[in-house]
Backbone as numpy.savetxt, mean C-alpha at the origin, in Angstrom:
# Nx Ny Nz CAx CAy CAz Cx Cy Cz
1.01 -7.94 -19.68 -0.09 -7.60 -18.77 -0.37 -6.10 -18.83
-1.61 -5.69 -18.60 -1.92 -4.26 -18.63 -1.33 -3.54 -17.43
-1.05 -2.25 -17.61 -0.55 -1.45 -16.49 -1.67 -1.20 -15.49
-1.44 -1.54 -14.25 -2.41 -1.22 -13.20 -2.39 0.28 -12.94
-1.17 0.84 -12.96 -0.97 2.28 -12.71 -0.18 2.88 -13.87
-0.67 4.00 -14.39 0.11 4.79 -15.35 -0.02 6.25 -14.95
1.10 6.88 -14.66 1.08 8.31 -14.38 1.93 9.01 -15.43
1.40 10.12 -15.94 2.03 10.83 -17.05 2.25 12.29 -16.67
3.52 12.66 -16.57 3.92 14.05 -16.33 3.18 14.65 -15.13
3.17 13.92 -14.02 2.43 14.34 -12.83 3.18 15.46 -12.09
2.45 16.54 -11.86 2.99 17.70 -11.13 2.12 17.94 -9.91
2.77 18.22 -8.77 2.03 18.60 -7.56 2.74 19.76 -6.90
2.03 20.89 -6.82 2.53 22.07 -6.13 1.68 22.35 -4.89
2.33 22.81 -3.83 1.64 23.25 -2.62 1.92 24.73 -2.41
0.88 25.47 -2.12 1.05 26.89 -1.83 1.13 27.09 -0.32
2.28 27.49 0.18 2.49 27.74 1.60 2.79 29.22 1.78
1.76 29.96 2.22 1.86 31.41 2.33 2.30 31.98 0.98
3.43 32.62 0.91 3.85 33.24 -0.35 4.78 32.33 -1.16
4.95 31.09 -0.69 5.93 30.19 -1.31 5.21 29.04 -2.02
5.65 28.72 -3.22 5.15 27.54 -3.94 6.16 26.40 -3.77
5.70 25.31 -3.14 6.55 24.12 -2.97 6.24 23.16 -4.11
7.25 22.87 -4.90 7.08 21.98 -6.06 7.44 20.56 -5.63
6.42 19.83 -5.15 6.66 18.51 -4.58 6.94 17.45 -5.64
6.20 17.51 -6.75 6.44 16.62 -7.89 6.61 17.47 -9.13
7.62 17.16 -9.93 7.98 18.03 -11.05 7.92 17.29 -12.39
6.78 16.67 -12.66 6.63 15.98 -13.94 7.08 14.54 -13.87
6.40 13.74 -13.04 6.77 12.34 -12.83 5.93 11.45 -13.75
6.58 10.52 -14.44 5.89 9.52 -15.26 6.35 8.13 -14.82
5.39 7.21 -14.72 5.69 5.89 -14.17 4.59 4.92 -14.58
4.97 3.69 -14.91 4.00 2.62 -15.17 4.30 1.46 -14.24
3.25 0.93 -13.62 3.38 -0.23 -12.74 2.46 -1.32 -13.30
3.05 -2.44 -13.67 2.28 -3.52 -14.27 1.63 -4.41 -13.21
0.63 -5.13 -13.66 -0.04 -6.06 -12.77 0.95 -7.08 -12.23
0.92 -7.30 -10.91 1.81 -8.27 -10.29 3.18 -7.74 -9.93
3.41 -6.44 -10.14 4.70 -5.86 -9.79 4.77 -5.60 -8.28
5.96 -5.44 -7.76 6.20 -5.08 -6.36 7.28 -4.01 -6.40
6.86 -2.77 -6.18 7.74 -1.62 -6.37 8.04 -0.97 -5.02
9.32 -0.74 -4.76 9.74 0.02 -3.58 10.07 1.44 -4.02
9.47 2.39 -3.32 9.66 3.82 -3.63 10.56 4.40 -2.55
11.73 4.88 -2.93 12.71 5.37 -1.97 13.11 6.81 -2.29
13.75 7.44 -1.32 14.26 8.80 -1.52 14.36 9.52 -0.19
15.19 10.55 -0.12 15.34 11.31 1.13 14.07 12.09 1.44
14.00 12.61 2.66 12.88 13.46 3.04 12.77 14.64 2.08
11.54 14.91 1.61 11.35 16.00 0.66 11.54 15.61 -0.79
11.76 14.31 -1.05 12.01 13.87 -2.43 10.73 13.78 -3.24
9.58 13.68 -2.56 8.30 13.57 -3.26 7.65 12.21 -3.17
8.30 11.25 -2.50 7.76 9.89 -2.49 6.43 9.79 -1.73
6.30 10.50 -0.61 5.04 10.46 0.14 3.93 11.20 -0.61
4.29 12.30 -1.27 3.31 13.02 -2.11 2.81 12.10 -3.22
3.73 11.38 -3.85 3.34 10.47 -4.92 2.43 9.38 -4.40
2.74 8.82 -3.23 1.90 7.76 -2.67 0.50 8.29 -2.35
0.41 9.53 -1.85 -0.90 10.13 -1.58 -1.71 10.30 -2.85
-1.06 10.68 -3.94 -1.76 10.81 -5.22 -2.20 9.45 -5.74
-1.33 8.45 -5.63 -1.68 7.10 -6.06 -2.84 6.54 -5.24
-2.91 6.95 -3.97 -3.98 6.50 -3.10 -5.25 7.32 -3.20
-5.29 8.25 -4.15 -6.47 9.12 -4.36 -6.80 9.91 -3.09
-5.78 10.21 -2.29 -5.95 11.03 -1.10 -5.72 12.51 -1.41
-5.23 12.77 -2.61 -4.95 14.14 -3.06 -5.04 14.15 -4.58
-5.12 15.34 -5.15 -5.18 15.48 -6.60 -3.91 16.15 -7.12
-3.47 15.79 -8.33 -2.30 16.46 -8.89 -2.65 17.87 -9.35
-1.63 18.72 -9.40 -1.79 20.06 -9.99 -1.99 19.94 -11.49
-1.26 19.05 -12.12 -1.44 18.75 -13.55 -0.90 17.36 -13.82
-1.19 16.86 -15.03 -0.78 15.50 -15.38 -1.94 14.53 -15.25
-1.68 13.28 -15.59 -2.72 12.25 -15.59 -2.32 11.05 -14.74
-3.32 10.47 -14.11 -3.13 9.25 -13.33 -4.21 8.26 -13.74
-3.77 7.20 -14.42 -4.69 6.14 -14.84 -4.57 4.96 -13.89
-5.69 4.58 -13.30 -5.77 3.37 -12.49 -6.57 2.37 -13.32
-5.87 1.38 -13.88 -6.50 0.57 -14.90 -6.77 1.45 -16.12
-8.02 1.49 -16.56 -8.38 2.29 -17.73 -8.91 3.68 -17.36
-9.11 3.92 -16.06 -9.76 5.16 -15.65 -8.75 6.24 -15.28
-8.95 7.45 -15.79 -8.14 8.60 -15.40 -8.77 9.20 -14.15
-8.13 8.97 -13.00 -8.72 9.42 -11.74 -8.27 10.84 -11.37
-7.39 11.43 -12.18 -6.82 12.73 -11.81 -7.83 13.86 -11.86
-8.94 13.66 -12.59 -9.94 14.72 -12.71 -11.21 14.43 -11.91
-11.21 13.37 -11.13 -12.44 12.94 -10.45 -12.80 13.83 -9.27
-14.09 13.87 -8.97 -14.60 14.59 -7.80 -14.34 13.77 -6.54
-14.53 14.41 -5.37 -14.23 13.77 -4.10 -14.99 12.47 -3.90
-16.30 12.47 -4.23 -17.09 11.26 -4.00 -16.65 10.12 -4.92
-16.21 10.47 -6.13 -15.69 9.44 -7.04 -14.37 8.89 -6.53
-13.51 9.77 -6.02 -12.23 9.32 -5.46 -12.45 8.41 -4.26
-13.42 8.74 -3.44 -13.75 7.92 -2.28 -14.17 6.52 -2.71
-14.96 6.45 -3.78 -15.40 5.15 -4.29 -14.23 4.35 -4.84
-13.33 5.03 -5.55 -12.13 4.36 -6.07 -11.31 3.79 -4.92
-11.11 4.60 -3.87 -10.32 4.14 -2.71 -10.93 2.90 -2.09
-12.25 2.91 -1.91 -12.89 1.81 -1.18 -12.97 0.53 -2.02
-13.03 0.66 -3.34 -13.22 -0.52 -4.19 -11.92 -1.10 -4.73
-10.95 -0.25 -5.04 -9.81 -0.70 -5.83 -8.45 -0.62 -5.12
-8.41 0.03 -3.95 -7.13 0.24 -3.28 -7.14 -0.36 -1.87
-6.00 -0.89 -1.48 -5.81 -1.36 -0.10 -4.63 -0.62 0.50
-4.79 -0.16 1.75 -3.77 0.67 2.39 -3.17 -0.05 3.60
-1.84 0.03 3.72 -1.13 -0.45 4.90 -0.26 0.70 5.40
-0.49 1.13 6.64 0.19 2.31 7.19 1.24 1.91 8.22
2.20 2.78 8.42 3.25 2.56 9.43 2.64 2.42 10.82
1.59 3.20 11.09 1.03 3.24 12.45 -0.20 2.34 12.60
-0.43 1.43 11.63 -1.48 0.41 11.65 -2.89 0.99 11.46
-3.23 2.08 12.20 -4.54 2.74 12.06 -5.70 1.77 12.31
-5.58 0.96 13.36 -6.68 0.08 13.75 -7.60 0.80 14.73
-8.85 0.35 14.78 -9.82 0.91 15.72 -9.73 0.15 17.04
-9.41 0.87 18.12 -9.08 0.24 19.39 -10.22 -0.60 19.97
-11.47 -0.17 19.70 -12.62 -0.86 20.31 -13.07 -2.07 19.51
-12.47 -2.29 18.32 -12.89 -3.38 17.44 -11.97 -4.58 17.60
-12.54 -5.77 17.40 -11.75 -7.00 17.40 -10.98 -7.11 16.09
-10.14 -8.14 16.01 -9.38 -8.40 14.78 -10.32 -8.51 13.58
-11.35 -9.35 13.70 -12.28 -9.56 12.59 -13.02 -8.27 12.25
-13.44 -7.53 13.26 -14.19 -6.28 13.03 -13.31 -5.23 12.34
-12.03 -5.17 12.71 -11.12 -4.24 12.03 -10.93 -4.61 10.57
-10.87 -5.91 10.27 -10.72 -6.35 8.88 -11.96 -5.98 8.07
-13.12 -5.96 8.72 -14.39 -5.66 8.04 -14.55 -4.19 7.66
-13.78 -3.30 8.29 -14.03 -1.85 8.18 -14.17 -1.34 6.74
-13.28 -1.72 5.80 -13.44 -1.19 4.43 -14.78 -1.56 3.79
-15.36 -2.68 4.19 -16.65 -3.07 3.63 -17.75 -2.13 4.09
-17.61 -1.56 5.29 -18.59 -0.61 5.80 -18.59 0.65 4.95
-17.42 1.06 4.47 -17.34 2.25 3.63 -17.98 2.03 2.27
-18.15 0.78 1.89 -18.82 0.46 0.63 -20.32 0.26 0.83
-20.79 0.47 2.07 -22.19 0.22 2.40 -22.58 -1.23 2.13
-21.61 -2.11 2.30 -21.89 -3.55 2.12 -22.55 -4.08 3.38
-23.56 -4.89 3.20 -24.20 -5.52 4.35 -23.28 -6.62 4.86
-22.97 -6.57 6.15 -22.09 -7.58 6.73 -22.91 -8.84 6.99
-22.55 -9.89 6.29 -23.30 -11.14 6.36 -22.40 -12.24 6.91
-22.94 -13.44 7.01 -22.12 -14.58 7.43 -20.99 -14.81 6.41
-21.30 -14.55 5.14 -20.30 -14.75 4.10 -19.14 -13.76 4.24
-19.46 -12.47 4.48 -18.38 -11.49 4.63 -17.58 -11.77 5.90
-18.26 -12.18 6.96 -17.52 -12.50 8.19 -16.61 -13.70 7.97
-17.11 -14.68 7.22 -16.28 -15.86 6.92 -15.03 -15.45 6.15
-15.21 -14.52 5.19 -14.05 -14.04 4.42 -13.04 -13.34 5.33
-13.54 -12.54 6.28 -12.64 -11.83 7.20 -11.88 -12.81 8.09
-12.56 -13.87 8.51 -11.90 -14.90 9.32 -10.82 -15.60 8.48
-11.14 -15.89 7.22 -10.15 -16.52 6.33 -8.93 -15.63 6.14
-9.15 -14.31 6.02 -8.02 -13.38 5.87 -7.19 -13.33 7.14
-7.86 -13.35 8.30 -7.12 -13.38 9.58 -6.25 -14.63 9.65
-6.79 -15.75 9.18 -6.02 -16.99 9.17 -4.86 -16.90 8.17
-5.11 -16.26 7.03 -4.08 -16.09 6.01 -2.86 -15.35 6.56
-3.10 -14.35 7.41 -1.98 -13.57 7.96 -1.51 -14.11 9.31
-1.98 -15.30 9.67 -1.47 -15.98 10.86 -2.11 -15.58 12.17
-3.35 -15.08 12.11 -4.03 -14.63 13.33 -5.32 -15.39 13.58
-5.38 -16.62 13.10 -6.58 -17.43 13.29 -6.92 -17.69 14.75
-5.93 -17.59 15.63 -6.17 -17.81 17.07 -6.32 -16.50 17.83
-6.48 -15.38 17.12 -6.58 -14.06 17.76 -7.84 -13.30 17.29
-8.84 -14.02 16.80 -9.97 -13.37 16.12 -10.70 -12.36 16.99
-10.81 -12.64 18.29 -11.58 -11.77 19.18 -10.70 -10.80 19.97
-9.40 -10.79 19.68 -8.51 -9.87 20.38 -8.68 -8.45 19.82
-8.42 -7.49 20.70 -8.42 -6.09 20.29 -6.97 -5.61 20.14
-6.76 -4.49 19.42 -5.39 -4.07 19.12 -4.46 -4.01 20.32
-4.95 -3.55 21.47 -4.08 -3.43 22.65 -3.61 -4.79 23.16
-4.26 -5.86 22.73 -3.88 -7.21 23.15 -2.92 -7.87 22.15
-2.52 -7.12 21.13 -1.67 -7.65 20.07 -0.32 -6.93 20.05
0.69 -7.64 19.58 2.01 -7.01 19.37 1.94 -6.11 18.14
2.99 -5.30 17.94 3.05 -4.43 16.77 2.98 -5.22 15.48
3.71 -6.33 15.42 3.69 -7.16 14.23 2.33 -7.76 13.95
1.63 -8.17 15.03 0.29 -8.73 14.87 -0.69 -7.65 14.40
-0.52 -6.43 14.92 -1.39 -5.34 14.47 -1.17 -5.04 12.99
0.08 -5.12 12.55 0.34 -4.87 11.14 -0.23 -5.99 10.27
-0.27 -7.19 10.80 -0.89 -8.31 10.08 -2.40 -8.06 9.91
-3.02 -7.52 10.95 -4.45 -7.15 10.85 -4.62 -6.10 9.75
-3.73 -5.11 9.73 -3.80 -4.04 8.73 -3.65 -4.60 7.32
-2.80 -5.59 7.15 -2.62 -6.21 5.83 -3.88 -6.98 5.43
-4.45 -7.72 6.38 -5.70 -8.44 6.10 -6.81 -7.45 5.73
-6.87 -6.34 6.46 -7.87 -5.30 6.17 -7.67 -4.75 4.76
-6.42 -4.57 4.34 -6.12 -4.05 3.01 -6.55 -5.02 1.91
-6.69 -6.30 2.26 -7.04 -7.31 1.27 -8.54 -7.57 1.16
-9.33 -7.06 2.10 -10.72 -7.51 2.22 -11.56 -7.13 1.01
-11.23 -6.03 0.33 -12.00 -5.64 -0.86 -11.36 -6.15 -2.15
-10.40 -7.10 -2.02 -9.69 -7.67 -3.16 -9.19 -6.56 -4.09
-8.32 -5.68 -3.58 -7.95 -4.47 -4.32 -7.09 -4.76 -5.54
-7.14 -3.83 -6.52 -6.23 -3.89 -7.67 -4.80 -3.61 -7.22
-4.66 -2.78 -6.18 -3.35 -2.23 -5.80 -3.27 -2.08 -4.29
-2.17 -2.57 -3.70 -1.89 -2.36 -2.28 -0.83 -1.28 -2.16
-1.12 -0.25 -1.36 -0.19 0.84 -1.10 0.27 0.74 0.34
1.57 0.58 0.53 2.13 0.39 1.87 3.09 1.54 2.17
2.80 2.28 3.24 3.61 3.45 3.62 4.46 3.09 4.83
5.75 2.83 4.60 6.69 2.43 5.67 6.07 1.32 6.52
5.69 0.19 5.93 4.94 -0.83 6.68 5.72 -1.48 7.82
7.06 -1.34 7.81 7.86 -1.93 8.89 8.50 -0.86 9.77
8.07 0.40 9.60 8.73 1.52 10.28 8.71 1.45 11.79
7.68 0.82 12.37 7.57 0.74 13.84 7.93 -0.63 14.38
8.57 -1.47 13.57 8.79 -2.87 13.96 10.27 -3.19 14.09
10.60 -4.17 14.94 11.98 -4.60 15.06 12.37 -5.45 13.84
13.63 -5.79 13.75 14.15 -6.44 12.54 13.48 -7.78 12.27
13.31 -8.59 13.31 12.72 -9.92 13.12 11.27 -9.81 12.66
10.51 -8.91 13.30 9.11 -8.74 12.93 8.99 -8.12 11.54
9.90 -7.19 11.21 9.93 -6.61 9.87 10.10 -7.70 8.82
10.98 -8.65 9.10 11.23 -9.75 8.18 9.95 -10.57 7.98
9.21 -10.80 9.07 7.96 -11.57 8.98 6.92 -10.84 8.13
6.81 -9.52 8.33 5.83 -8.73 7.57 6.22 -8.69 6.10
7.51 -8.53 5.80 7.94 -8.49 4.41 7.77 -9.85 3.74
7.98 -10.91 4.49 7.74 -12.25 3.93 6.26 -12.40 3.56
5.37 -11.85 4.39 3.94 -11.91 4.11 3.59 -11.10 2.85
4.14 -9.89 2.74 3.89 -9.06 1.56 4.44 -9.74 0.30
5.63 -10.33 0.41 6.22 -11.03 -0.74 5.35 -12.21 -1.16
4.79 -12.91 -0.18 3.91 -14.04 -0.47 2.66 -13.57 -1.21
2.10 -12.44 -0.78 0.93 -11.87 -1.46 1.29 -11.47 -2.89
2.47 -10.90 -3.07 2.92 -10.52 -4.40 3.10 -11.74 -5.29
3.67 -12.80 -4.73 3.84 -14.04 -5.50 2.48 -14.60 -5.94
1.45 -14.32 -5.13 0.10 -14.78 -5.45 -0.60 -13.86 -6.45
0.07 -12.75 -6.85 -0.46 -11.91 -7.91 -0.83 -10.49 -7.51
-0.72 -10.14 -6.23 -1.08 -8.79 -5.81 -0.01 -7.78 -6.25
-0.48 -6.62 -6.70 0.41 -5.53 -7.08 0.63 -4.63 -5.87
1.89 -4.35 -5.55 2.22 -3.61 -4.32 3.16 -2.46 -4.65
2.83 -1.28 -4.12 3.75 -0.13 -4.15 4.03 0.23 -2.70
5.30 0.25 -2.32 5.69 0.44 -0.93 6.69 1.57 -0.80
6.42 2.51 0.08 7.40 3.54 0.42 8.25 3.03 1.57
9.56 3.14 1.43 10.47 2.78 2.52 11.75 3.60 2.40
12.41 3.82 3.53 13.72 4.47 3.47 14.83 3.47 3.81
14.45 2.20 3.99 15.41 1.18 4.41 15.79 0.30 3.22
17.08 0.23 2.94 17.57 -0.54 1.79 17.25 -2.02 1.93
17.36 -2.57 3.15 17.10 -4.00 3.32 15.63 -4.34 3.13
14.74 -3.39 3.39 13.31 -3.60 3.14 13.03 -3.48 1.64
13.63 -2.49 0.99 13.46 -2.33 -0.46 13.96 -3.55 -1.22
14.91 -4.28 -0.63 15.48 -5.45 -1.30 14.46 -6.57 -1.49
13.32 -6.49 -0.81 12.26 -7.48 -1.00 11.47 -7.24 -2.28
11.53 -6.04 -2.82 10.71 -5.66 -3.97 11.33 -6.17 -5.27
10.52 -6.22 -6.31 10.99 -6.62 -7.63 11.64 -5.45 -8.37
11.37 -4.24 -7.88 11.78 -3.04 -8.60 11.95 -1.90 -7.60
12.99 -1.11 -7.75 13.27 -0.01 -6.82 13.31 1.30 -7.61
12.42 2.22 -7.23 12.37 3.55 -7.84 12.87 4.55 -6.80
13.90 5.30 -7.16 14.46 6.31 -6.25 14.08 7.71 -6.73
13.64 8.53 -5.77 13.22 9.89 -6.09 14.14 10.90 -5.42
14.23 12.06 -6.05 14.99 13.18 -5.47 14.44 14.47 -6.07
14.16 15.44 -5.19 13.71 16.78 -5.62 12.52 16.73 -6.57
11.59 15.81 -6.31 10.36 15.76 -7.10 10.47 15.06 -8.43
11.63 14.44 -8.68 11.85 13.70 -9.93 12.16 12.24 -9.61
11.96 11.37 -10.59 12.46 10.00 -10.49 13.93 10.02 -10.91
14.77 9.62 -9.98 16.22 9.64 -10.23 16.68 8.34 -10.89
16.08 7.23 -10.47 16.42 5.94 -11.09 15.25 4.98 -10.92
15.17 4.02 -11.81 14.12 3.01 -11.80 14.76 1.71 -12.24
15.09 0.85 -11.26 15.89 -0.33 -11.55 15.16 -1.61 -11.13
15.19 -2.64 -11.99 14.66 -3.94 -11.57 15.58 -4.57 -10.53
14.99 -5.35 -9.64 15.77 -6.11 -8.66 15.72 -7.57 -9.10
16.78 -8.07 -9.73 16.72 -9.42 -10.30 16.61 -10.53 -9.26
17.01 -10.25 -8.02 16.97 -11.28 -6.97 16.32 -10.72 -5.70
15.00 -10.47 -5.75 14.35 -9.93 -4.55 14.42 -10.91 -3.39
14.63 -10.36 -2.18 14.71 -11.19 -0.98 13.49 -12.07 -0.82
12.33 -11.51 -1.17 11.09 -12.26 -0.98 11.09 -13.56 -1.75
11.60 -13.53 -2.99 11.64 -14.76 -3.79 12.56 -15.78 -3.15
13.72 -15.32 -2.70 14.68 -16.22 -2.05 14.06 -16.82 -0.80
13.42 -15.96 0.02 12.84 -16.43 1.28 11.76 -17.46 1.03
10.90 -17.20 0.02 9.81 -18.12 -0.25 10.33 -19.46 -0.76
11.35 -19.43 -1.62 11.93 -20.65 -2.11 12.56 -21.44 -0.97
13.27 -20.73 -0.08 13.94 -21.36 1.03 12.96 -22.04 1.97
11.78 -21.41 2.16 10.85 -21.93 3.15 9.93 -23.00 2.59
10.02 -23.30 1.30 9.16 -24.35 0.72 9.54 -25.72 1.26
């Protein structure tokens, strides 16, 4: 399968007053279609910087980032915005839902950034996604009427609405208890089994165990890149069949 993501010798420096912070020091990585990668490392290791670059939220100082066949590392802001809205889905630790919007309306939000006309067809798709993540009976609820786990399910449905090439998840279980974390990871594993490519930042070993592959970073470098031959997600899905 073709690489969904290829990064070559990626460097990211930040200038803080008179100090240069070398956040990434020549990182190279390939993520194939259908992979599920957990990105781990201590604070300051570069994992969040890397996720921001993969999400086209920032540009590298040098190096190349290919998303599919396109090198996005040299793109202008408006081009990066288009890439984000069309090809990427984001899941955040803090959910980032709009308080005044219902479940269905929050799922629709990425379509608004594409200037897509919201039709009966798009609304039907958003309802189907809400049902996919187990919120078919909560369509008209607003975030304050939902638990943390339910809000994260909305965020996952929202990440899927543009049928992205790549889902980027930043500590998706960071604000959740163990049982709810397990439910969210089971959902992500199910999406991965269905073919979605996922890159997830986490500092929790038990959450990383759901991924097919674990990449550990330290001091702006990749320290190790190991396949996980028995991801929890596969075991859980087989068990629940």
